[in-house]
MDAnalysis code that builds the backbone (N, CA, C; Angstrom):
import MDAnalysis as mda
import numpy as np

u = mda.Universe.empty(660, n_residues=220, atom_resindex=np.repeat(np.arange(220), 3), trajectory=True)
u.add_TopologyAttr("name", ["N", "CA", "C"] * 220)
u.add_TopologyAttr("resid", np.arange(1, 221))
u.add_TopologyAttr("resname", ["MET", "PRO", "GLU", "ARG", "ILE", "LEU", "THR", "GLU", "GLU", "LYS", "GLY", "HIS", "ARG", "CYS", "PHE", "ALA", "GLY", "PHE", "TYR", "ASP", "ARG", "LEU", "SER", "ARG", "ARG", "ALA", "GLU", "SER", "THR", "PHE", "MET", "ARG", "GLU", "VAL", "ARG", "PRO", "ARG", "VAL", "GLN", "GLY", "ALA", "ALA", "ARG", "GLY", "ARG", "THR", "LEU", "GLU", "ILE", "GLY", "LEU", "GLY", "THR", "GLY", "ALA", "GLY", "LEU", "PRO", "TYR", "TYR", "PRO", "ALA", "ASP", "VAL", "THR", "LEU", "VAL", "ALA", "VAL", "GLU", "PRO", "ASP", "PRO", "TYR", "MET", "PHE", "LYS", "LYS", "ALA", "ARG", "ASP", "ASN", "ILE", "ALA", "ASP", "LEU", "LYS", "ARG", "GLU", "VAL", "GLU", "LEU", "GLN", "GLN", "ALA", "PRO", "ALA", "GLU", "ASP", "LEU", "PRO", "PHE", "PRO", "GLY", "GLU", "SER", "PHE", "ASP", "THR", "VAL", "VAL", "THR", "THR", "LEU", "VAL", "LEU", "CYS", "SER", "VAL", "THR", "SER", "GLN", "MET", "LYS", "ALA", "LEU", "GLY", "GLU", "ILE", "LYS", "ARG", "VAL", "LEU", "LYS", "PRO", "GLY", "GLY", "ARG", "TYR", "HIS", "PHE", "TYR", "GLU", "HIS", "VAL", "ARG", "TYR", "ARG", "ASN", "PRO", "ILE", "GLY", "GLY", "PHE", "ALA", "GLN", "ASP", "LEU", "VAL", "ARG", "PRO", "ILE", "TRP", "SER", "GLN", "PHE", "GLY", "GLY", "GLY", "CYS", "SER", "PRO", "ASN", "ARG", "ARG", "THR", "TRP", "GLU", "ALA", "ILE", "GLU", "GLN", "ALA", "GLY", "PHE", "ASP", "GLU", "VAL", "SER", "ILE", "GLU", "HIS", "GLU", "SER", "PRO", "ILE", "PRO", "PRO", "ILE", "PRO", "PRO", "LEU", "CYS", "PHE", "VAL", "ARG", "PRO", "HIS", "ILE", "ILE", "GLY", "PHE", "ALA", "ARG", "LYS", "ALA", "GLY", "GLU", "SER", "SER"])
u.atoms.positions = np.array([
    [18.859, -34.444, 9.103],
    [18.254, -32.962, 8.047],
    [18.586, -32.613, 7.173],
    [18.137, -32.415, 6.417],
    [19.035, -32.618, 5.014],
    [19.412, -30.405, 5.271],
    [21.277, -30.186, 4.474],
    [21.890, -30.023, 4.924],
    [21.072, -27.612, 4.302],
    [20.504, -27.957, 3.264],
    [19.144, -26.553, 3.368],
    [18.513, -25.901, 4.361],
    [17.965, -27.263, 4.904],
    [16.948, -27.047, 5.929],
    [17.808, -26.456, 7.000],
    [18.707, -27.200, 7.615],
    [19.719, -26.664, 8.468],
    [20.059, -25.366, 8.743],
    [20.495, -24.585, 7.566],
    [21.618, -23.671, 6.893],
    [20.051, -22.313, 7.404],
    [18.930, -23.067, 6.849],
    [17.848, -21.611, 6.892],
    [17.107, -21.977, 8.080],
    [17.514, -22.709, 8.736],
    [17.441, -22.691, 10.294],
    [18.022, -21.369, 11.465],
    [19.368, -22.615, 10.962],
    [20.417, -21.091, 11.460],
    [20.334, -19.829, 11.106],
    [20.046, -19.806, 9.868],
    [19.871, -18.126, 9.648],
    [19.104, -17.369, 9.940],
    [17.128, -18.204, 9.710],
    [16.207, -17.644, 10.547],
    [16.601, -17.145, 12.391],
    [17.043, -18.295, 13.200],
    [17.314, -18.120, 14.654],
    [18.515, -17.225, 14.716],
    [20.337, -17.130, 13.569],
    [20.534, -16.069, 13.720],
    [19.891, -14.781, 13.359],
    [19.056, -13.968, 12.876],
    [18.305, -13.710, 12.234],
    [17.347, -13.015, 13.397],
    [16.931, -13.608, 14.345],
    [15.811, -13.714, 15.009],
    [16.369, -12.527, 16.381],
    [17.539, -13.265, 16.669],
    [18.515, -12.388, 17.521],
    [19.336, -11.390, 16.790],
    [19.673, -11.005, 15.756],
    [19.641, -9.796, 15.373],
    [18.819, -8.739, 15.258],
    [17.399, -9.328, 14.452],
    [16.316, -8.275, 14.497],
    [16.504, -7.432, 15.789],
    [16.252, -8.367, 16.375],
    [15.681, -7.911, 17.897],
    [16.428, -6.775, 18.150],
    [17.759, -6.936, 18.377],
    [19.128, -5.915, 19.031],
    [18.962, -4.515, 17.805],
    [18.341, -5.050, 16.382],
    [18.344, -3.852, 15.439],
    [17.698, -3.227, 15.404],
    [16.479, -3.726, 16.240],
    [14.704, -2.956, 16.423],
    [14.764, -2.308, 17.490],
    [15.369, -1.978, 18.673],
    [15.797, -1.377, 19.117],
    [16.890, -0.351, 19.193],
    [18.006, -0.077, 18.133],
    [18.434, 0.749, 17.442],
    [17.152, 1.963, 16.723],
    [16.764, 1.147, 15.766],
    [15.853, 1.301, 15.134],
    [14.198, 1.784, 15.574],
    [13.982, 1.359, 17.043],
    [13.166, 2.334, 17.646],
    [13.269, 3.626, 18.449],
    [15.504, 3.341, 18.070],
    [15.438, 5.077, 19.420],
    [15.132, 6.141, 18.557],
    [15.234, 5.548, 17.122],
    [15.626, 6.906, 15.722],
    [14.433, 6.831, 15.011],
    [14.482, 6.409, 13.661],
    [13.467, 6.910, 12.604],
    [11.734, 6.575, 13.240],
    [11.878, 5.099, 13.841],
    [10.666, 4.310, 14.444],
    [9.575, 5.281, 15.488],
    [10.661, 5.567, 15.948],
    [9.648, 6.874, 17.548],
    [8.538, 7.523, 16.352],
    [8.906, 8.023, 15.219],
    [7.471, 8.774, 14.151],
    [6.870, 7.483, 14.027],
    [7.232, 6.504, 12.964],
    [6.272, 5.743, 12.837],
    [5.583, 5.036, 13.102],
    [6.120, 4.504, 14.828],
    [4.672, 4.050, 15.547],
    [3.715, 4.730, 15.633],
    [3.981, 5.751, 16.313],
    [2.384, 6.371, 16.179],
    [1.672, 7.104, 15.476],
    [1.929, 6.235, 13.627],
    [1.217, 7.400, 12.809],
    [0.676, 5.555, 12.037],
    [1.214, 3.764, 13.010],
    [0.815, 3.182, 12.376],
    [-0.073, 2.240, 13.519],
    [0.565, 2.148, 14.440],
    [0.057, 0.917, 15.791],
    [-0.271, 2.834, 16.625],
    [-0.057, 3.664, 16.538],
    [-1.562, 4.240, 17.444],
    [-2.561, 5.018, 16.330],
    [-2.347, 4.358, 15.312],
    [-3.723, 4.588, 14.558],
    [-4.951, 3.046, 14.950],
    [-4.500, 2.774, 15.490],
    [-5.182, 1.109, 15.884],
    [-6.820, 1.169, 16.405],
    [-7.792, 1.257, 16.270],
    [-8.895, 1.092, 16.845],
    [-9.803, 0.179, 17.216],
    [-10.363, -0.159, 18.399],
    [-11.228, -1.285, 18.409],
    [-10.349, -2.699, 18.057],
    [-10.442, -3.883, 17.906],
    [-10.481, -5.054, 18.199],
    [-9.027, -4.850, 16.887],
    [-7.904, -5.165, 17.429],
    [-6.655, -4.986, 16.462],
    [-5.730, -6.261, 16.012],
    [-5.215, -6.737, 14.874],
    [-4.433, -7.665, 14.858],
    [-3.487, -7.198, 14.114],
    [-1.759, -7.312, 14.888],
    [-1.214, -7.429, 13.910],
    [-0.629, -8.523, 13.860],
    [-0.355, -8.731, 12.438],
    [0.745, -10.118, 11.282],
    [2.238, -9.450, 11.478],
    [2.614, -10.748, 12.042],
    [4.209, -10.441, 11.765],
    [4.809, -9.422, 13.488],
    [4.835, -10.025, 14.331],
    [4.759, -9.330, 15.220],
    [6.440, -8.730, 15.391],
    [7.010, -9.767, 14.768],
    [8.759, -9.595, 15.082],
    [8.994, -10.386, 16.384],
    [9.681, -9.556, 17.252],
    [9.563, -9.368, 18.514],
    [8.657, -8.423, 19.700],
    [7.665, -7.930, 18.835],
    [7.112, -7.339, 19.394],
    [7.451, -5.539, 19.613],
    [8.268, -5.460, 19.209],
    [8.861, -3.763, 19.568],
    [7.951, -2.791, 19.104],
    [6.394, -3.127, 18.798],
    [5.389, -2.445, 18.199],
    [4.451, -2.018, 19.210],
    [4.295, -3.013, 20.208],
    [3.458, -3.337, 21.823],
    [3.301, -2.190, 22.286],
    [4.368, -1.208, 22.651],
    [4.197, -0.569, 23.495],
    [3.078, 0.691, 22.950],
    [3.034, 1.234, 21.741],
    [2.213, 2.049, 21.014],
    [1.433, 1.895, 20.459],
    [0.254, 1.320, 21.234],
    [-0.371, 1.129, 21.046],
    [-1.625, 1.460, 22.097],
    [-2.571, 2.101, 21.654],
    [-3.768, 2.783, 22.505],
    [-4.008, 1.838, 23.710],
    [-4.461, 1.943, 24.837],
    [-4.761, 1.546, 25.975],
    [-5.650, 0.952, 25.129],
    [-6.509, 1.543, 25.277],
    [-8.186, 1.085, 24.778],
    [-8.307, -0.406, 23.637],
    [-7.432, -0.890, 23.195],
    [-7.759, -1.247, 21.864],
    [-7.419, -3.048, 22.554],
    [-8.122, -4.403, 21.899],
    [-7.400, -4.912, 22.714],
    [-6.895, -5.874, 21.414],
    [-5.562, -6.422, 21.936],
    [-4.913, -6.710, 21.020],
    [-4.424, -8.058, 20.310],
    [-4.064, -8.640, 19.554],
    [-4.163, -9.793, 19.019],
    [-3.201, -9.744, 18.077],
    [-1.997, -10.728, 18.042],
    [-0.958, -10.654, 17.145],
    [-0.711, -12.058, 16.978],
    [-0.315, -12.347, 15.461],
    [0.365, -13.720, 15.050],
    [2.251, -13.133, 14.057],
    [2.687, -14.262, 14.548],
    [3.743, -14.177, 14.225],
    [4.351, -15.755, 13.579],
    [5.047, -16.275, 12.250],
    [4.951, -16.989, 12.200],
    [6.363, -18.193, 12.512],
    [7.419, -16.885, 12.105],
    [9.075, -17.630, 12.900],
    [9.095, -18.032, 14.194],
    [9.047, -19.751, 14.426],
    [9.232, -20.586, 16.070],
    [10.759, -18.571, 16.454],
    [11.587, -18.649, 16.034],
    [12.776, -18.254, 16.985],
    [12.029, -15.979, 17.119],
    [11.119, -15.801, 16.033],
    [11.021, -14.543, 16.618],
    [9.694, -14.715, 17.722],
    [8.750, -15.771, 17.658],
    [7.689, -15.400, 18.117],
    [7.999, -16.111, 20.284],
    [9.141, -16.807, 20.056],
    [9.790, -16.762, 21.372],
    [10.003, -15.678, 22.265],
    [10.888, -15.669, 21.310],
    [11.474, -13.444, 21.833],
    [10.217, -12.545, 21.983],
    [8.956, -12.672, 20.811],
    [8.135, -12.212, 21.365],
    [7.480, -12.079, 22.620],
    [6.951, -13.267, 22.625],
    [6.606, -14.100, 23.943],
    [6.879, -13.708, 25.228],
    [8.226, -13.771, 25.139],
    [8.921, -12.997, 26.492],
    [8.961, -11.881, 26.563],
    [9.100, -11.034, 25.242],
    [8.505, -9.424, 25.793],
    [7.814, -9.245, 25.977],
    [6.686, -9.557, 25.984],
    [5.066, -9.677, 26.018],
    [4.825, -9.450, 28.076],
    [5.047, -10.780, 27.552],
    [5.798, -11.085, 29.624],
    [5.870, -9.727, 30.165],
    [6.936, -8.650, 29.952],
    [7.259, -7.705, 30.854],
    [6.118, -6.429, 30.186],
    [5.737, -6.596, 29.101],
    [4.364, -5.991, 29.337],
    [3.253, -5.992, 30.295],
    [2.259, -4.540, 30.552],
    [1.434, -4.410, 31.550],
    [0.248, -4.467, 31.135],
    [0.294, -5.307, 29.627],
    [-1.350, -5.571, 28.822],
    [-1.743, -6.894, 28.995],
    [-2.382, -7.286, 27.663],
    [-2.655, -8.842, 27.513],
    [-2.657, -8.344, 26.162],
    [-1.976, -9.485, 25.963],
    [-1.770, -9.659, 24.331],
    [-2.188, -11.442, 24.215],
    [-2.820, -11.545, 23.011],
    [-3.086, -13.096, 22.353],
    [-2.090, -13.342, 21.948],
    [-1.592, -13.760, 21.426],
    [-0.302, -13.731, 20.234],
    [-0.186, -15.834, 19.818],
    [-0.652, -15.905, 18.623],
    [-0.159, -16.648, 17.920],
    [0.477, -17.139, 17.463],
    [0.730, -18.254, 16.755],
    [2.287, -18.382, 15.545],
    [1.113, -18.894, 14.612],
    [1.596, -18.171, 13.935],
    [0.662, -18.195, 11.863],
    [1.021, -17.560, 11.273],
    [0.995, -17.623, 9.615],
    [1.606, -17.052, 8.037],
    [0.984, -16.346, 8.041],
    [0.783, -15.434, 7.404],
    [0.363, -14.170, 7.007],
    [-0.933, -14.416, 6.075],
    [-0.659, -15.761, 5.539],
    [-1.379, -16.202, 4.304],
    [-2.045, -16.970, 4.751],
    [-2.444, -17.351, 6.183],
    [-3.335, -18.337, 6.211],
    [-3.914, -18.080, 7.758],
    [-4.479, -17.070, 8.109],
    [-4.958, -16.369, 9.430],
    [-5.950, -17.302, 10.402],
    [-5.558, -17.246, 11.435],
    [-6.934, -17.942, 12.128],
    [-7.380, -17.994, 12.734],
    [-8.279, -17.499, 12.211],
    [-9.643, -15.772, 12.956],
    [-10.442, -16.301, 11.642],
    [-11.794, -16.085, 11.978],
    [-12.992, -16.136, 10.860],
    [-12.969, -14.729, 10.349],
    [-14.202, -15.074, 9.602],
    [-13.842, -13.375, 8.535],
    [-14.930, -12.331, 9.288],
    [-14.391, -10.815, 9.091],
    [-14.724, -9.865, 9.071],
    [-14.703, -9.746, 11.321],
    [-13.390, -9.834, 11.679],
    [-13.339, -10.155, 13.526],
    [-12.697, -8.886, 13.569],
    [-11.715, -8.470, 12.961],
    [-11.184, -7.318, 13.393],
    [-11.542, -6.333, 12.852],
    [-11.588, -4.460, 13.268],
    [-11.350, -3.725, 13.157],
    [-10.658, -2.787, 12.984],
    [-9.059, -3.109, 12.889],
    [-7.625, -2.973, 12.397],
    [-6.857, -3.734, 11.957],
    [-6.224, -4.237, 10.859],
    [-4.988, -5.060, 11.045],
    [-3.921, -3.962, 11.060],
    [-2.712, -4.846, 11.036],
    [-1.106, -2.971, 11.100],
    [-0.555, -4.551, 10.661],
    [0.509, -4.118, 9.466],
    [1.542, -4.973, 9.226],
    [2.523, -4.005, 9.337],
    [4.279, -3.932, 10.307],
    [5.415, -2.859, 9.988],
    [6.051, -4.068, 9.400],
    [6.738, -4.129, 8.326],
    [7.903, -4.310, 7.406],
    [7.775, -5.814, 7.584],
    [6.492, -6.430, 7.034],
    [5.815, -8.041, 6.998],
    [6.006, -8.127, 5.527],
    [5.275, -7.224, 4.721],
    [5.002, -8.279, 2.816],
    [6.169, -8.529, 2.515],
    [7.399, -7.864, 2.752],
    [8.790, -7.642, 2.209],
    [8.878, -9.189, 2.095],
    [8.806, -10.253, 3.400],
    [8.911, -11.705, 3.828],
    [8.078, -12.847, 3.637],
    [6.336, -12.334, 3.349],
    [5.258, -13.045, 3.012],
    [5.539, -13.817, 1.685],
    [5.461, -15.209, 1.454],
    [5.050, -16.203, 0.540],
    [4.692, -15.509, -0.674],
    [3.407, -15.065, -0.552],
    [2.256, -14.361, -1.373],
    [1.979, -13.367, -0.699],
    [2.181, -12.365, -1.778],
    [1.661, -10.727, -0.894],
    [0.048, -10.487, -1.151],
    [-0.250, -11.172, -2.427],
    [-1.579, -11.192, -2.839],
    [-2.417, -12.210, -1.940],
    [-1.980, -12.987, -1.293],
    [-2.780, -13.796, -0.605],
    [-2.198, -13.424, 0.978],
    [-1.601, -12.830, 1.509],
    [-1.491, -12.310, 2.433],
    [-2.616, -11.260, 2.529],
    [-2.502, -10.490, 1.388],
    [-3.525, -9.006, 1.546],
    [-4.577, -9.512, 1.392],
    [-5.174, -10.791, 0.875],
    [-6.347, -11.338, 0.756],
    [-7.076, -11.610, 2.167],
    [-6.435, -12.502, 2.993],
    [-6.563, -12.602, 3.897],
    [-6.697, -11.504, 5.158],
    [-6.550, -10.520, 5.197],
    [-6.143, -9.241, 5.560],
    [-7.621, -8.464, 5.484],
    [-8.095, -8.435, 4.531],
    [-8.946, -7.892, 3.828],
    [-10.346, -9.032, 4.359],
    [-10.369, -9.996, 4.533],
    [-11.092, -10.918, 5.182],
    [-11.435, -10.946, 6.560],
    [-10.158, -11.486, 7.396],
    [-10.725, -10.687, 8.576],
    [-10.962, -9.451, 8.867],
    [-10.736, -8.324, 8.527],
    [-11.565, -6.918, 8.826],
    [-12.975, -7.181, 8.951],
    [-13.620, -6.085, 9.337],
    [-14.529, -5.732, 9.200],
    [-15.553, -4.992, 8.759],
    [-16.266, -4.124, 7.888],
    [-16.864, -3.697, 6.828],
    [-15.968, -2.388, 7.150],
    [-15.764, -1.372, 6.749],
    [-15.359, -0.275, 7.128],
    [-13.863, -0.350, 7.368],
    [-13.628, -1.617, 8.337],
    [-12.120, -0.907, 8.902],
    [-10.975, -1.278, 7.965],
    [-9.861, -0.603, 8.921],
    [-8.847, -0.370, 8.180],
    [-7.244, -1.055, 8.632],
    [-6.471, -1.353, 6.945],
    [-5.265, -2.184, 7.749],
    [-4.374, -1.009, 7.482],
    [-3.397, -0.398, 8.354],
    [-2.555, 0.388, 8.693],
    [-1.307, -0.434, 8.095],
    [-0.299, 0.157, 7.405],
    [0.858, -0.320, 7.269],
    [2.309, 0.539, 7.229],
    [3.304, -0.034, 7.323],
    [4.819, 0.747, 7.107],
    [5.684, -0.318, 6.177],
    [6.491, -0.484, 5.702],
    [6.724, -1.595, 4.339],
    [7.885, -0.754, 3.788],
    [8.841, -1.706, 3.804],
    [9.855, -0.983, 2.523],
    [9.222, -1.773, 1.612],
    [9.967, -0.961, 0.193],
    [9.798, -1.680, -0.943],
    [10.981, -1.348, -1.720],
    [11.214, -1.113, -2.993],
    [11.776, -1.340, -4.761],
    [11.727, 0.143, -4.650],
    [13.070, 0.458, -5.064],
    [13.273, 1.855, -5.718],
    [12.217, 1.768, -6.603],
    [12.192, 3.181, -6.859],
    [11.614, 3.281, -8.487],
    [11.762, 4.087, -9.299],
    [13.848, 4.128, -8.717],
    [14.480, 4.780, -10.225],
    [15.378, 3.087, -10.835],
    [15.160, 2.818, -11.575],
    [16.148, 1.424, -11.912],
    [17.446, 1.123, -11.696],
    [18.317, 1.995, -11.030],
    [19.880, 1.114, -10.998],
    [19.329, 1.044, -9.002],
    [18.339, 2.134, -8.695],
    [18.287, 1.065, -7.077],
    [17.695, 0.029, -6.979],
    [16.354, -0.519, -7.853],
    [15.896, -1.763, -8.291],
    [16.552, -2.865, -8.899],
    [17.685, -2.391, -9.365],
    [19.152, -3.571, -9.936],
    [19.252, -4.054, -9.311],
    [20.080, -3.096, -8.311],
    [20.899, -3.456, -6.764],
    [20.129, -4.290, -6.107],
    [18.645, -4.062, -5.702],
    [18.092, -4.684, -5.268],
    [17.780, -6.118, -5.543],
    [18.169, -5.834, -6.712],
    [17.845, -7.614, -7.408],
    [18.599, -8.359, -7.593],
    [20.225, -7.513, -7.742],
    [20.871, -8.260, -7.110],
    [21.410, -8.947, -5.780],
    [21.265, -8.547, -4.872],
    [21.311, -8.742, -3.686],
    [20.479, -9.584, -2.526],
    [18.939, -9.490, -3.736],
    [17.736, -10.533, -3.224],
    [18.159, -11.710, -2.508],
    [18.544, -12.378, -3.100],
    [18.708, -13.886, -2.901],
    [19.997, -14.537, -1.122],
    [21.121, -13.503, -1.147],
    [21.305, -13.592, 0.257],
    [20.773, -13.241, 1.699],
    [20.388, -12.102, 0.604],
    [19.633, -11.145, 1.567],
    [18.538, -11.386, 1.853],
    [17.597, -12.625, 1.092],
    [16.400, -14.045, 1.858],
    [17.127, -14.466, 2.600],
    [18.033, -14.965, 1.863],
    [18.287, -16.426, 2.837],
    [18.552, -16.234, 4.550],
    [19.444, -15.273, 4.523],
    [19.842, -14.115, 6.044],
    [18.907, -13.450, 6.871],
    [18.300, -13.083, 5.802],
    [17.470, -12.443, 6.494],
    [15.729, -12.734, 6.863],
    [15.435, -14.325, 7.187],
    [13.632, -14.121, 7.336],
    [13.459, -13.847, 6.204],
    [13.636, -14.038, 4.981],
    [12.743, -14.712, 3.860],
    [12.887, -13.245, 3.295],
    [13.121, -12.182, 3.867],
    [12.867, -10.391, 3.300],
    [13.423, -10.888, 1.612],
    [12.290, -10.580, 1.026],
    [13.105, -10.065, -0.097],
    [12.931, -8.038, -0.150],
    [13.875, -7.351, -0.867],
    [14.117, -6.175, -0.215],
    [13.905, -5.550, -2.160],
    [13.237, -6.140, -2.807],
    [13.133, -5.378, -4.325],
    [11.161, -5.902, -4.788],
    [10.689, -5.920, -3.857],
    [8.828, -5.565, -4.079],
    [8.080, -4.747, -4.289],
    [7.198, -4.830, -5.460],
    [6.840, -3.416, -5.440],
    [5.500, -3.531, -4.646],
    [5.665, -3.394, -3.693],
    [4.618, -3.797, -2.047],
    [3.264, -2.219, -2.449],
    [3.279, -1.604, -2.732],
    [2.765, -0.187, -3.374],
    [1.604, -0.896, -4.153],
    [1.914, -1.316, -5.411],
    [1.017, -1.824, -6.099],
    [0.570, -2.760, -5.858],
    [0.456, -3.758, -5.545],
    [0.186, -4.976, -4.237],
    [-1.158, -4.686, -3.628],
    [-0.711, -3.613, -2.837],
    [-2.164, -3.249, -2.189],
    [-3.334, -2.622, -2.742],
    [-2.518, -1.452, -3.804],
    [-3.733, -0.747, -4.577],
    [-4.673, -1.644, -5.303],
    [-3.822, -3.186, -5.652],
    [-4.648, -3.996, -6.728],
    [-5.002, -5.203, -5.464],
    [-4.912, -5.191, -4.274],
    [-5.948, -5.944, -3.163],
    [-7.715, -5.841, -3.479],
    [-7.589, -4.838, -3.954],
    [-9.061, -4.487, -3.755],
    [-10.315, -3.964, -2.160],
    [-9.354, -2.784, -1.456],
    [-9.735, -2.288, -0.739],
    [-10.744, -1.229, -1.407],
    [-11.830, -0.738, -0.200],
    [-12.032, 0.521, -1.212],
    [-11.360, 2.305, -1.491],
    [-10.489, 2.087, -0.173],
    [-9.188, 3.229, -0.026],
    [-8.134, 3.049, 0.683],
    [-7.503, 3.919, -0.487],
    [-6.081, 3.387, 0.063],
    [-5.389, 4.246, -0.245],
    [-4.903, 4.958, 0.873],
    [-3.895, 6.302, 0.933],
    [-2.537, 5.233, 1.240],
    [-1.432, 6.042, 0.189],
    [0.194, 6.066, 0.460],
    [0.972, 6.879, 0.001],
    [1.690, 7.209, 1.001],
    [2.419, 8.149, 1.551],
    [4.338, 7.082, 0.945],
    [5.095, 7.600, -0.098],
    [6.626, 7.008, 0.108],
    [7.500, 8.026, 0.548],
    [8.423, 7.399, 1.447],
    [9.315, 8.642, 2.309],
    [10.635, 7.559, 2.320],
    [11.691, 8.026, 2.846],
    [12.957, 7.204, 3.184],
    [13.607, 7.502, 4.148],
    [13.219, 7.535, 5.434],
    [13.611, 7.693, 6.610],
    [15.412, 7.159, 7.123],
    [15.140, 6.467, 6.291],
    [16.763, 6.083, 7.171],
    [17.856, 6.552, 5.475],
    [19.136, 6.146, 6.311],
    [20.268, 6.871, 5.435],
    [20.518, 5.480, 3.859],
    [20.612, 6.404, 2.853],
    [21.314, 5.674, 2.098],
    [22.342, 4.994, 2.002],
    [22.792, 3.792, 2.659],
    [24.559, 3.724, 2.800],
    [23.771, 1.747, 3.183],
    [25.325, 0.677, 2.295],
    [24.964, -0.055, 2.784],
    [25.217, -0.811, 4.377],
    [24.091, -1.199, 4.740],
    [23.553, -2.532, 4.022],
    [22.341, -1.851, 4.208],
    [21.692, -1.206, 4.965],
    [20.553, -0.364, 5.000],
    [19.583, 0.236, 3.519],
    [20.483, 0.508, 2.140],
    [20.435, 0.821, 1.670],
    [19.854, 0.138, 0.845],
    [19.556, -0.955, 1.103],
    [18.752, -2.142, 0.224],
    [17.314, -2.352, 0.843],
    [17.306, -1.807, 2.391],
    [15.793, -1.729, 2.416],
    [15.152, -0.409, 2.567],
    [15.218, 0.497, 1.309],
    [14.471, 2.122, 1.290],
    [14.301, 1.378, -0.010],
    [13.551, 2.656, -0.416],
    [12.827, 4.512, -0.137],
    [11.033, 2.828, 0.897],
    [10.546, 3.350, 1.828],
    [9.747, 2.616, 2.594],
    [8.269, 3.561, 2.010],
    [7.265, 2.984, 2.356],
    [5.999, 3.561, 2.185],
    [5.214, 3.057, 3.688],
    [4.335, 4.010, 3.898],
    [3.319, 4.149, 5.126],
    [1.766, 4.621, 4.427],
    [0.700, 3.719, 5.421],
    [-0.715, 4.302, 4.666],
    [-1.732, 3.161, 4.949],
    [-2.554, 3.901, 4.911],
    [-4.015, 2.762, 5.113],
    [-5.055, 2.339, 4.006],
    [-5.355, 0.898, 4.455],
    [-5.994, 0.796, 3.047],
    [-7.257, 0.379, 3.646],
    [-8.601, 1.055, 3.834],
    [-10.296, 0.889, 3.878],
    [-10.909, -0.388, 3.036],
    [-11.545, -1.603, 4.123],
    [-12.742, -1.633, 2.979],
    [-14.282, -1.561, 3.363],
    [-14.666, -2.062, 2.176],
    [-15.384, -1.505, 1.764],
    [-16.973, -1.640, 3.195],
    [-17.475, -0.748, 2.777],
    [-18.677, -1.241, 4.203],
    [-18.623, -0.368, 5.393],
    [-19.605, -0.106, 6.256],
    [-19.892, 0.986, 6.794],
    [-19.494, 0.495, 8.569],
    [-18.054, 1.003, 9.230],
    [-18.192, 0.254, 10.630],
    [-18.612, 0.091, 11.567],
    [-19.097, -0.385, 12.446],
    [-19.842, -0.866, 13.243],
    [-19.376, 0.387, 14.553],
])
């Protein structure tokens, strides 16, 4: 197997374990306020894209039907193990955001949390989100994005190559808010915030955006 592929696999495997530990710390701090606003806003049949290790699952309302996808095989395994500890049913599939294995107009809600930083194509992923949403359905998101000041953005540009290699493909310098605004949703609401301290290495994955985008049409 080529050395590059071995390095990528090792990076993803290490990142999955590191992410699981890091997410536990995040869940006990700033994510406690984020989850109710994102996962807690879900209604009806809900798809979470990029489930990671499943840290957000306990925050979903009890009456939603949960479906989730995760492309990374190591994350997928950890998520599957964590789901086994939950006392609710979750349909989990291994799939990328850019090629969702679901028919169109099949979800009332779609959720991403710190996912659009690592997809291969944001516009393809957002197109898939809009495709699988029912008319009037909502996409709820929480993402870290590029600094809007030049110095911060330049720093993110510098660290992106190595950050992406060892961070599960994460690119910290994306203008994700622009991609969401340009994806063709009928209504978009975005708030910019910085809930984590500006110290290395966390300074490279801030600021954040939180909000929703609604697909045109009337919900059933």
